[in-house]
TIPA-395632 format. One record per residue (C-alpha): x, y, z. Coordinates in steps of 0.2 Angstrom, whole numbers. Layout:
! TIPA-395632
node east: X, north: Y, up: Z
...
! end
This chain:
! TIPA-395632
node east: -166, north: 173, up: -268
node east: -175, north: 164, up: -255
node east: -171, north: 148, up: -250
node east: -184, north: 135, up: -251
node east: -177, north: 122, up: -240
node east: -176, north: 134, up: -225
node east: -193, north: 135, up: -227
node east: -200, north: 117, up: -230
node east: -184, north: 107, up: -225
node east: -193, north: 90, up: -228
node east: -209, north: 86, up: -237
node east: -217, north: 69, up: -231
node east: -224, north: 57, up: -245
node east: -241, north: 48, up: -242
node east: -233, north: 32, up: -236
node east: -222, north: 41, up: -222
node east: -239, north: 52, up: -216
node east: -249, north: 34, up: -213
node east: -235, north: 26, up: -203
node east: -234, north: 41, up: -192
node east: -252, north: 42, up: -190
node east: -253, north: 23, up: -187
node east: -239, north: 24, up: -174
node east: -248, north: 39, up: -164
node east: -264, north: 28, up: -164
node east: -254, north: 12, up: -156
node east: -247, north: 23, up: -143
node east: -264, north: 30, up: -139
node east: -272, north: 13, up: -138
node east: -257, north: 7, up: -126
node east: -261, north: 22, up: -115
node east: -281, north: 17, up: -114
node east: -277, north: 0, up: -111
node east: -265, north: 3, up: -97
node east: -278, north: 14, up: -88
node east: -290, north: 1, up: -90
node east: -280, north: -11, up: -84
node east: -275, north: 0, up: -68
node east: -294, north: 4, up: -66
node east: -298, north: -15, up: -66
node east: -285, north: -19, up: -53
node east: -290, north: -6, up: -42
node east: -309, north: -11, up: -43
node east: -304, north: -29, up: -40
node east: -293, north: -24, up: -25
node east: -308, north: -14, up: -19
node east: -320, north: -28, up: -21
node east: -309, north: -38, up: -9
node east: -313, north: -27, up: 5
node east: -329, north: -31, up: 13
node east: -342, north: -18, up: 12
node east: -351, north: -24, up: 28
node east: -343, north: -27, up: 45
node east: -352, north: -43, up: 48
node east: -357, north: -49, up: 64
node east: -351, north: -66, up: 72
node east: -348, north: -75, up: 87
node east: -354, north: -68, up: 103
node east: -360, north: -53, up: 94
node east: -370, north: -61, up: 81
node east: -378, north: -74, up: 96
node east: -384, north: -56, up: 105
node east: -390, north: -47, up: 90
node east: -401, north: -63, up: 83
node east: -411, north: -61, up: 99
node east: -414, north: -42, up: 96
node east: -432, north: -38, up: 91
node east: -436, north: -35, up: 73
node east: -452, north: -28, up: 66
node east: -457, north: -24, up: 47
node east: -468, north: -27, up: 34
node east: -465, north: -36, up: 16
node east: -479, north: -34, up: 3
node east: -475, north: -38, up: -15
node east: -456, north: -38, up: -11
node east: -445, north: -52, up: -21
node east: -436, north: -65, up: -10
node east: -419, north: -62, up: -12
node east: -418, north: -45, up: -14
node east: -427, north: -41, up: 1
node east: -416, north: -53, up: 11
node east: -400, north: -45, up: 5
node east: -406, north: -29, up: 11
node east: -410, north: -37, up: 27
node east: -395, north: -46, up: 29
node east: -384, north: -30, up: 26
node east: -393, north: -18, up: 36
node east: -393, north: -31, up: 51
node east: -375, north: -36, up: 47
node east: -380, north: -55, up: 48
node east: -375, north: -66, up: 34
node east: -388, north: -74, up: 24
node east: -384, north: -86, up: 10
node east: -398, north: -91, up: -2
node east: -398, north: -109, up: -11
node east: -395, north: -107, up: -30
node east: -412, north: -117, up: -31
node east: -423, north: -105, up: -23
node east: -433, north: -94, up: -35
node east: -428, north: -76, up: -31
node east: -444, north: -68, up: -37
node east: -454, north: -78, up: -25
node east: -466, north: -63, up: -19
node east: -465, north: -59, up: 0
node east: -481, north: -55, up: 8
node east: -479, north: -54, up: 27
node east: -479, north: -41, up: 43
node east: -470, north: -46, up: 58
node east: -468, north: -38, up: 75
node east: -454, north: -41, up: 89
node east: -449, north: -57, up: 82
node east: -430, north: -61, up: 84
node east: -419, north: -65, up: 68
node east: -421, north: -83, up: 69
node east: -440, north: -82, up: 71
node east: -441, north: -69, up: 57
node east: -431, north: -80, up: 44
node east: -441, north: -96, up: 49
node east: -458, north: -86, up: 47
node east: -452, north: -81, up: 29
node east: -446, north: -98, up: 25
node east: -462, north: -107, up: 30
node east: -473, north: -95, up: 19
node east: -460, north: -99, up: 5
node east: -460, north: -118, up: 8
node east: -442, north: -116, up: 12
node east: -430, north: -121, up: 26
node east: -417, north: -113, up: 38
node east: -403, north: -119, up: 47
node east: -387, north: -110, up: 53
node east: -370, north: -114, up: 43
node east: -354, north: -107, up: 56
node east: -359, north: -88, up: 57
node east: -372, north: -87, up: 40
node east: -390, north: -93, up: 40
node east: -393, north: -104, up: 24
node east: -410, north: -103, up: 16
node east: -415, north: -117, up: 4
node east: -426, north: -132, up: -1
node east: -433, north: -138, up: 16
node east: -427, north: -155, up: 13
node east: -408, north: -148, up: 11
node east: -411, north: -138, up: 27
node east: -417, north: -153, up: 38
node east: -400, north: -163, up: 33
node east: -388, north: -150, up: 32
node east: -386, north: -148, up: 51
node east: -382, north: -167, up: 52
node east: -369, north: -166, up: 38
node east: -361, north: -152, up: 46
node east: -358, north: -159, up: 63
node east: -351, north: -175, up: 53
node east: -340, north: -163, up: 44
node east: -333, north: -153, up: 60
node east: -329, north: -171, up: 68
node east: -320, north: -178, up: 52
node east: -310, north: -161, up: 51
node east: -304, north: -163, up: 68
node east: -299, north: -181, up: 64
node east: -289, north: -175, up: 48
node east: -280, north: -163, up: 57
node east: -274, north: -176, up: 69
node east: -269, north: -187, up: 55
node east: -261, north: -175, up: 43
node east: -254, north: -158, up: 48
node east: -247, north: -154, up: 30
node east: -263, north: -155, up: 22
node east: -277, north: -141, up: 18
node east: -282, north: -132, up: 33
node east: -301, north: -135, up: 33
node east: -303, north: -127, up: 49
node east: -296, north: -109, up: 43
node east: -309, north: -95, up: 42
node east: -310, north: -82, up: 29
node east: -323, north: -71, up: 22
node east: -330, north: -76, up: 6
node east: -337, north: -66, up: -7
node east: -338, north: -64, up: -27
node east: -344, north: -52, up: -40
node east: -361, north: -53, up: -51
node east: -361, north: -68, up: -64
node east: -348, north: -78, up: -56
node east: -347, north: -96, up: -60
node east: -347, north: -108, up: -46
node east: -334, north: -118, up: -53
node east: -323, north: -104, up: -53
node east: -325, north: -102, up: -34
node east: -320, north: -119, up: -29
node east: -306, north: -119, up: -41
node east: -300, north: -102, up: -33
node east: -302, north: -113, up: -16
node east: -295, north: -128, up: -22
node east: -279, north: -117, up: -28
node east: -276, north: -106, up: -12
node east: -278, north: -120, up: 0
node east: -269, north: -134, up: -9
node east: -283, north: -145, up: -11
node east: -282, north: -162, up: -22
node east: -299, north: -161, up: -30
node east: -301, north: -177, up: -41
node east: -317, north: -174, up: -50
node east: -321, north: -154, up: -51
node east: -331, north: -157, up: -68
node east: -346, north: -163, up: -58
node east: -349, north: -145, up: -54
node east: -361, north: -138, up: -68
node east: -360, north: -121, up: -77
node east: -370, north: -108, up: -69
node east: -370, north: -89, up: -66
node east: -372, north: -83, up: -47
node east: -377, north: -66, up: -41
node east: -364, north: -54, up: -32
node east: -363, north: -62, up: -14
node east: -353, north: -57, up: 3
node east: -352, north: -68, up: 17
node east: -344, north: -66, up: 34
node east: -329, north: -77, up: 40
node east: -332, north: -96, up: 35
node east: -321, north: -111, up: 39
node east: -314, north: -118, up: 24
node east: -324, north: -135, up: 25
node east: -339, north: -124, up: 27
node east: -337, north: -114, up: 12
node east: -334, north: -129, up: 2
node east: -351, north: -135, up: 8
node east: -362, north: -120, up: 4
node east: -356, north: -119, up: -13
node east: -358, north: -136, up: -18
node east: -375, north: -141, up: -9
node east: -385, north: -132, up: -21
node east: -382, north: -146, up: -35
node east: -385, north: -160, up: -23
node east: -367, north: -163, up: -20
node east: -356, north: -166, up: -4
node east: -337, north: -170, up: -2
node east: -327, north: -184, up: 4
node east: -308, north: -182, up: 11
node east: -296, north: -195, up: 13
node east: -282, north: -197, up: 26
node east: -270, north: -197, up: 9
node east: -275, north: -179, up: 4
node east: -288, north: -183, up: -9
node east: -304, north: -173, up: -9
node east: -319, north: -179, up: -21
node east: -336, north: -174, up: -24
node east: -351, north: -184, up: -22
node east: -370, north: -185, up: -22
node east: -378, north: -177, up: -6
node east: -380, north: -191, up: 6
node east: -399, north: -196, up: 9
node east: -401, north: -197, up: 27
node east: -414, north: -202, up: 37
node east: -408, north: -201, up: 55
node east: -393, north: -193, up: 64
node east: -385, north: -182, up: 77
node east: -385, north: -162, up: 77
node east: -382, north: -149, up: 90
node east: -388, north: -133, up: 95
node east: -377, north: -120, up: 104
node east: -379, north: -104, up: 114
node east: -394, north: -111, up: 123
node east: -397, north: -103, up: 141
node east: -400, north: -118, up: 154
node east: -397, north: -131, up: 141
node east: -402, north: -145, up: 154
node east: -418, north: -139, up: 158
node east: -422, north: -135, up: 139
node east: -416, north: -154, up: 134
node east: -429, north: -159, up: 148
node east: -443, north: -149, up: 139
node east: -438, north: -154, up: 122
node east: -439, north: -173, up: 128
node east: -457, north: -169, up: 135
node east: -463, north: -160, up: 119
node east: -455, north: -169, up: 105
node east: -459, north: -188, up: 103
node east: -445, north: -200, up: 96
node east: -429, north: -190, up: 100
node east: -415, north: -190, up: 112
node east: -411, north: -174, up: 120
node east: -396, north: -171, up: 131
node east: -389, north: -154, up: 137
node east: -374, north: -150, up: 144
node east: -368, north: -131, up: 148
node east: -375, north: -120, up: 133
node east: -377, north: -135, up: 120
node east: -389, north: -147, up: 117
node east: -386, north: -163, up: 107
node east: -401, north: -170, up: 98
node east: -403, north: -187, up: 90
node east: -417, north: -194, up: 80
node east: -424, north: -194, up: 64
node east: -422, north: -180, up: 51
node east: -440, north: -175, up: 53
node east: -438, north: -177, up: 73
node east: -423, north: -164, up: 72
node east: -431, north: -152, up: 61
node east: -447, north: -151, up: 73
node east: -435, north: -149, up: 89
node east: -425, north: -134, up: 80
node east: -442, north: -126, up: 77
node east: -448, north: -128, up: 94
node east: -432, north: -121, up: 101
node east: -434, north: -105, up: 90
node east: -453, north: -103, up: 94
node east: -446, north: -102, up: 114
node east: -434, north: -88, up: 110
node east: -438, north: -71, up: 118
node east: -434, north: -56, up: 108
node east: -423, north: -43, up: 118
node east: -429, north: -25, up: 116
node east: -446, north: -25, up: 111
node east: -457, north: -10, up: 113
node east: -467, north: -8, up: 130
node east: -484, north: -18, up: 127
node east: -493, north: -6, up: 140
node east: -491, north: 8, up: 128
node east: -506, north: 10, up: 117
node east: -509, north: 24, up: 104
node east: -525, north: 31, up: 95
node east: -520, north: 40, up: 79
node east: -529, north: 48, up: 65
node east: -518, north: 58, up: 54
node east: -510, north: 61, up: 37
node east: -492, north: 66, up: 39
node east: -474, north: 62, up: 36
node east: -468, north: 46, up: 41
node east: -454, north: 54, up: 51
node east: -467, north: 67, up: 59
node east: -477, north: 52, up: 65
node east: -461, north: 43, up: 72
node east: -455, north: 58, up: 81
node east: -471, north: 61, up: 89
node east: -470, north: 43, up: 96
node east: -453, north: 43, up: 102
node east: -456, north: 59, up: 110
node east: -471, north: 51, up: 120
node east: -459, north: 37, up: 124
node east: -445, north: 46, up: 130
node east: -435, north: 38, up: 116
node east: -422, north: 44, up: 104
node east: -426, north: 40, up: 84
node east: -411, north: 34, up: 74
node east: -411, north: 30, up: 55
node east: -398, north: 30, up: 40
node east: -397, north: 42, up: 26
node east: -404, north: 30, up: 16
node east: -421, north: 29, up: 24
node east: -423, north: 48, up: 21
node east: -434, north: 47, up: 4
node east: -446, north: 34, up: 12
node east: -448, north: 44, up: 29
node east: -452, north: 60, up: 20
node east: -467, north: 52, up: 11
node east: -485, north: 57, up: 17
node east: -495, north: 42, up: 24
node east: -512, north: 41, up: 32
node east: -514, north: 32, up: 48
node east: -530, north: 27, up: 57
node east: -528, north: 16, up: 71
node east: -538, north: 15, up: 89
node east: -530, north: 9, up: 104
node east: -516, north: 0, up: 97
node east: -499, north: -7, up: 104
node east: -484, north: 5, up: 98
node east: -475, north: -7, up: 89
node east: -490, north: -10, up: 78
node east: -493, north: 8, up: 75
node east: -473, north: 9, up: 69
node east: -476, north: -7, up: 59
node east: -492, north: 2, up: 50
node east: -480, north: 19, up: 48
node east: -467, north: 9, up: 39
node east: -478, north: -1, up: 29
node east: -474, north: -2, up: 9
node east: -457, north: 3, up: 12
node east: -440, north: -7, up: 13
node east: -438, north: -2, up: 31
node east: -437, north: -12, up: 48
node east: -436, north: -8, up: 65
node east: -428, north: -12, up: 81
node east: -427, north: -7, up: 99
node east: -410, north: -4, up: 106
node east: -411, north: 2, up: 124
node east: -420, north: 19, up: 122
node east: -418, north: 20, up: 104
node east: -430, north: 18, up: 90
node east: -419, north: 11, up: 77
node east: -424, north: 12, up: 57
node east: -415, north: 0, up: 46
! end
């Protein structure tokens, strides 16, 4: 006789079967959630690592005087600026009030980085100023007053360090970055918690969502200023350790400094001759300027216009060209005649393989190259005997 129990030792009823299935699903879902958590943690860790080796200090000073050339036609402002920033490794911050879709239509040849940014700002009716090692692009009125406020901020930070050693280290530098659709209030909250800041009224920062951004090292006070100035806010600090948000001060006149100026004394004399209504003194490589907001803005513009780009193409070389060929083939021909080397990143391959028709008669070589690159997102620089496409 066949022993039935040996063949089917246990028969599960319907209720037990459902319990087993539910348990299996629970284990499966937990494993999926754990995997997602690990992936998210890895992604967050990777996002903390900067994707750009930003230029700062002396390296930025030198690079900002290199000649840049390009052609931006029908390009959205923010997108093109961020591409330019990463290719040049130069930090640029665009104020939240700037329309990111403003259309750029401009050509530029052998300009310094600052001259390029000022030209761009003029076309878009915006303003430019420098915050540490970052170039700020925003409403012109803000860009006029920000250098004055930043100098005051620097002096206040130095005074607070002398009075209170155990407070927030406002001069401590760190890189600043955030992912897509980040709330600025969350960024401020992070700074507050990480640096022991006693911020009394964070609720003044309204809700907003910001695009992903990466910036080079800035001091804590500079970071704070950049994050709130777009809301027409500023901040004041007390010796008791409290920090409060305030309305951005309305300034009619003040003092600011411009650093890294060769022969600052002579340049200050030239400023006194060129710009009325201001006081300009030079010492070492720094110029101190005092006057109305408009006067200081005009003085900064004059200084930018005096910059001489380093590494431009030799003006005596002129070409006549009438051809239809790949962009790279035309550039190869130019660098051979100049005894230069051509350098470009892999991301430029697609654009350089495109066919173009160029007809120009006795034009400077930089104008030829600008025409070859017209309609692309590429710019070029001369570094020694290398033509560098970015």
